[in-house]
N, C-alpha and C positions, 0 to 999 in steps of 0.2 A: 141885163138886157143881152139877148143874143144877136150877134152880128150877122148881116145878110151878105152872104158870099156873092161875088160878081160873076159867078159861072153857074150853070146848070148842075145840080147834084142829082145822081142817079142812085136809086136804092135798089137797082137790078141785081148788084153784085152781092148783096147781103146773103142770099140763100143759095148762090152758086156753089157749086162743089168745086174746090181748088185744084187746079191742074197739078200733077206732081213735079212738072219742070218748074213751077215757081216755088221759091222759098217761103218758109212760113212768115218770116219777118218782112219780106217784100209784100206778100200778100196782105199783110196786117197794115203796112204802110199805104198800100193801094185802097185797101177799104176805108182807112181813115181820111184819106184824100177825097175819097167819094162822099164821105160824111160832111165834107166843107172845110176841112182844114187846109191852109195854104203850105207851100214849100217850107217857109221859115217856121211855122208852127209845128210841122212835122220833123224838121231838123232839130228843133229844141226838145220835142217829146221823145224822140229816139236817140238823141244824142249823136247825130252824124251831121256832115257838112251838107249846106243847102245844095250844092251842085251833085251831091251823091243822092240826095231825094229825087232831083229831077231825072237822073239816070235810072233809078230804080223804077220810077213810075213809067218813064218811056220803055224799059225793058219789059215790064209786066203788060204794058199795052200791046206791045209787039208779039210777045208770047201768046197773048190772048187772041190776036188777030190771026196769027200764023200757026194756031195750034193744029198739029196733023191729026187727021181723024184715024184712030186705031180701029182695027177690026172688031174688038169687043168694048169699045168705048161709046157708051150712049148718053154721055152727059151733055151733048149738044142738041138731043132730040128733046128736051124739056126746057122750059124757061126757068124753073126752080125746083128744088129738091121735093116741095110740096107735091107739085104737078107729077112728079115721077112716082112718088108714094101713092098717089090717087090712082094712076094708072096700074100700079102693082096691085093695088086692092081690087081694082075693077077686073083686072085678069083672074085674081084668086077667087072672086065670086062667081064669075063665068064658068070657071072650072068647077066649083062646087055645085052649081046649078046643073051643069052638064052631067056630073056624077050621079046627083040625085035622080034626074030623068033616066039615065041608064040603069040605075038600080030599080026604079019602078017598072021599066020595061024588061027587066031581067035580060039586059044585053051587057055585052063587054065593050061595045063601041061608044066613044064619047064624041058628041057634037059640041064643040066649043065654038061659041059666037063670040068672036073679038075684034078689035079695032085695027089689028095688025094686018 
């Protein structure tokens, strides 16, 4: 029987791109925490002390809250990797259709209809 945690579990971070400032193990601990494990279970699983787990989780939360927006960093513009990929595919399709239309009209100009 699966136990019911006493806090809200969020699946929002399952498909989020991991920021480079967060270590891989810390990100894994954060994801397992979001799956419903408590600090004692995480400490046993990762073989670290309970207060270290608490410190890691609070550090990850702070880094996610205060993540500086880089010039070429578009990870905050989409809620998930799938949403970013869908947008990329829509842009590719728009470019393809504009190229087809330009070829039909024998023109060198592309009119790209986009959401940007």
